[in-house]
C-alpha positions in Angstrom: -88.4 157.8 -103.9 -88.1 157.1 -100.2 -89.4 159.6 -97.6 -88.9 159.6 -93.9 -92.1 160.9 -92.2 -91.7 162.0 -88.6 -95.1 162.9 -87.2 -96.6 162.0 -83.8 -100.2 162.9 -84.6 -101.6 159.5 -85.6 -104.5 160.7 -87.8 -102.3 163.3 -89.6 -99.4 160.8 -90.0 -101.7 158.1 -91.4 -103.3 160.6 -93.9 -99.9 161.9 -95.1 -98.5 158.3 -95.5 -101.7 157.2 -97.4 -101.4 160.2 -99.8 -97.7 159.7 -100.5 -98.1 156.0 -101.0 -100.8 156.7 -103.6 -98.2 158.8 -105.4 -95.7 155.9 -105.4 -93.5 157.3 -102.6 -92.0 154.7 -100.2 -92.7 156.0 -96.7 -91.1 155.1 -93.4 -93.3 156.7 -90.7 -92.0 157.2 -87.2 -93.6 158.9 -84.2 -90.7 160.4 -82.2 -87.4 162.1 -82.8 -85.1 159.5 -81.3 -86.5 156.8 -83.5 -86.2 159.1 -86.5 -82.5 159.7 -85.8 -82.0 155.9 -85.6 -83.5 155.6 -89.1 -81.4 158.5 -90.4 -78.2 157.2 -88.9 -78.7 153.8 -90.6 -76.2 153.5 -93.5 -78.3 150.9 -95.2 -81.3 153.2 -95.8 -81.0 156.2 -98.1 -83.8 158.8 -98.0 -84.6 161.3 -100.7 -86.7 163.6 -98.5 -87.7 164.0 -94.9 -91.0 165.5 -93.6 -90.4 166.4 -89.9 -92.9 167.8 -87.4 -91.4 170.5 -85.2 -92.9 169.3 -81.9 -92.0 165.7 -81.3 -91.4 163.4 -78.3 -87.7 162.8 -77.7 -85.7 164.9 -80.1 -87.7 167.8 -81.5 -87.9 168.4 -85.2 -85.6 171.4 -84.7 -83.0 169.3 -83.0 -83.2 166.7 -85.7 -82.5 169.3 -88.4 -79.6 170.7 -86.5 -78.1 167.2 -86.0 -78.5 166.4 -89.7 -76.6 169.6 -90.7 -74.0 169.2 -88.1 -73.3 165.7 -89.6 -73.0 167.3 -93.1 -76.2 165.4 -94.2 -77.8 167.4 -97.1 -81.1 165.5 -96.9 -83.9 167.9 -98.0 -86.3 168.6 -95.1 -89.9 169.9 -95.1 -90.8 171.0 -91.6 -94.4 170.8 -90.4 -95.6 173.0 -87.6 -98.4 175.0 -86.1 -95.9 177.8 -85.4 -96.7 180.4 -87.9 -94.9 183.6 -86.8 -92.1 185.0 -88.9 -89.6 184.4 -86.1 -90.6 180.7 -85.9 -90.1 180.3 -89.7 -86.7 181.9 -89.5 -85.7 179.6 -86.6 -86.8 176.5 -88.5 -85.0 177.5 -91.7 -81.9 178.5 -89.8 -81.9 175.1 -88.1 -81.6 173.4 -91.4 -85.1 173.0 -92.8 -85.4 173.6 -96.6 -89.1 174.4 -96.5 -91.8 175.1 -94.0 -95.4 174.1 -94.0 -97.9 175.5 -91.4 -100.7 173.3 -90.1 -103.4 172.9 -91.1 -102.6 172.3 -94.7 -104.0 170.6 -97.8 -102.4 167.4 -99.2 -102.2 169.1 -102.6 -99.9 171.8 -101.2 -97.8 169.2 -99.4 -97.3 167.3 -102.6 -96.5 170.5 -104.5 -93.8 171.4 -101.9 -92.3 167.9 -102.1 -92.1 168.2 -105.9 -90.4 171.5 -105.5 -87.8 170.0 -103.1 -87.4 167.1 -105.5 -86.7 169.4 -108.5 -84.1 171.2 -106.4 -82.5 167.9 -105.4 -82.4 166.7 -109.0 -80.9 169.9 -110.2 -78.3 169.9 -107.5 -77.4 166.3 -108.6 -77.0 167.3 -112.2 -73.5 167.0 -113.7 -71.7 166.9 -117.0 -71.6 163.1 -116.8 -75.4 163.0 -116.8 -76.6 165.3 -119.6 -80.0 163.7 -119.8 -80.8 164.2 -116.1 -83.8 166.5 -116.1 -85.9 168.0 -113.3 -88.9 165.7 -112.6 -87.4 162.9 -114.6 -84.8 160.1 -114.3 -83.5 159.0 -117.6 -81.2 155.9 -118.0 -80.6 154.3 -121.4 -84.0 154.1 -123.1 -85.9 154.1 -119.8 -87.6 157.4 -118.5 -89.0 157.5 -115.1 -91.3 160.6 -114.7 -91.9 161.7 -111.1 -94.5 164.3 -112.1 -97.0 161.7 -113.1 -95.5 158.5 -111.6 -95.0 156.7 -114.9 -92.2 154.8 -116.6 -91.8 154.7 -120.4 -89.4 152.9 -122.7 -88.3 154.1 -126.2 -88.6 150.9 -128.3 -87.7 151.2 -132.0 -88.7 154.8 -132.1 -91.9 154.3 -130.2 -92.4 155.5 -126.6 -94.2 152.9 -124.6 -95.6 153.5 -121.1 -95.0 150.6 -118.7 -97.8 150.3 -116.1 -96.2 149.4 -112.8 -97.4 149.0 -109.3 -96.0 151.2 -106.5 -93.5 148.6 -105.5 -92.4 147.8 -109.0 -92.0 151.6 -109.6 -89.8 151.9 -106.5 -87.8 148.8 -107.4 -87.1 150.1 -111.0 -86.2 153.5 -109.6 -83.6 152.0 -107.3 -82.0 150.1 -110.2 -82.1 153.2 -112.4 -80.3 155.2 -109.8 -77.5 152.5 -109.7 -77.1 151.4 -113.4 -74.5 148.7 -114.1 -74.0 148.2 -110.3 -74.5 144.9 -108.6 -77.2 145.2 -105.9 -77.6 142.5 -103.4 -80.9 141.1 -102.2 -80.3 142.6 -98.8 -79.5 146.1 -100.2 -82.7 146.0 -102.2 -84.8 144.9 -99.2 -83.5 147.7 -97.1 -84.0 150.3 -99.7 -87.3 149.3 -101.4 -89.3 148.0 -98.4 -90.2 150.0 -95.3 -87.9 149.5 -92.4 -90.8 148.4 -90.2 -92.1 145.8 -92.7 -91.5 142.1 -92.1 -90.6 141.2 -95.7 -90.6 137.4 -96.3 -87.3 135.9 -97.5 -88.2 135.6 -101.1 -90.1 138.9 -101.6 -87.3 140.4 -103.7 -87.2 137.5 -106.1 -91.0 137.5 -106.4 -91.1 141.2 -107.2 -88.2 140.9 -109.6 -90.1 138.3 -111.6 -93.1 140.6 -111.9 -91.0 143.6 -112.9 -89.1 141.6 -115.5 -92.3 140.3 -117.0 -93.6 143.8 -117.5 -90.3 145.0 -118.9 -90.2 142.1 -121.3 -93.7 142.7 -122.5 -92.7 146.3 -123.2 -89.8 145.3 -125.4 -86.9 145.5 -123.0 -86.2 141.9 -122.1 -83.0 140.9 -120.2 -82.5 144.5 -118.9 -82.1 143.3 -115.3 -79.8 140.4 -115.0 -79.3 137.9 -112.1 -75.7 137.4 -111.0 -76.0 134.1 -109.0 -74.6 134.4 -105.5 -74.2 138.2 -105.9 -77.4 139.9 -106.7 -79.0 141.8 -109.6 -77.8 144.4 -112.1 -79.4 146.9 -114.5 -77.3 146.1 -117.5 -77.1 148.9 -120.0 -74.1 147.5 -121.9 -74.8 146.5 -125.5 
């Protein structure tokens, strides 16, 4: 799950990013509203959630929310602010924020609110074509990715096996599970699974793919992700 964090307080931003990374979120952290809009306006990067501070250099958090909604972008937004009057909350929600968290706050509450937004997002995405799509879980074939405890399991010959993954492996498999049977290029994967600001080396995708495949194979699901030479990779669910 990819999150855009827009927070200009260095200590708070670092603390939030550290907490989210420990929970296997992929976090792009920016310090001002103009840079945040450049990230949001990038068609390569797809965010699941945004955490936006109200008071920012450049575009304010309020202006960011308004611009998102004016552009028909449904991205769930949690707004952070020291403004705690009822009128301020109404203003923030009317601007397009989905939830509102007043500073100071505990990280446990922040995570709980993100989980609530995530459940709402998953339920909105639910359709007749995905009957096994459940809140807190992404289920594709015999793979189950559980957001509530950041685990991945695989049903192998009637036994449910938990696959222990690193943060990056978890994020990589999540991306494939969200695009089953689709060819994903190396460039697409780098844009979506690595932070925008990171300087990923040229072979980082291939290296991570080897590690992920090894763990999948050891759990009984070999050849689940195939390489299409010259094109990219694909999570192949066909028999």
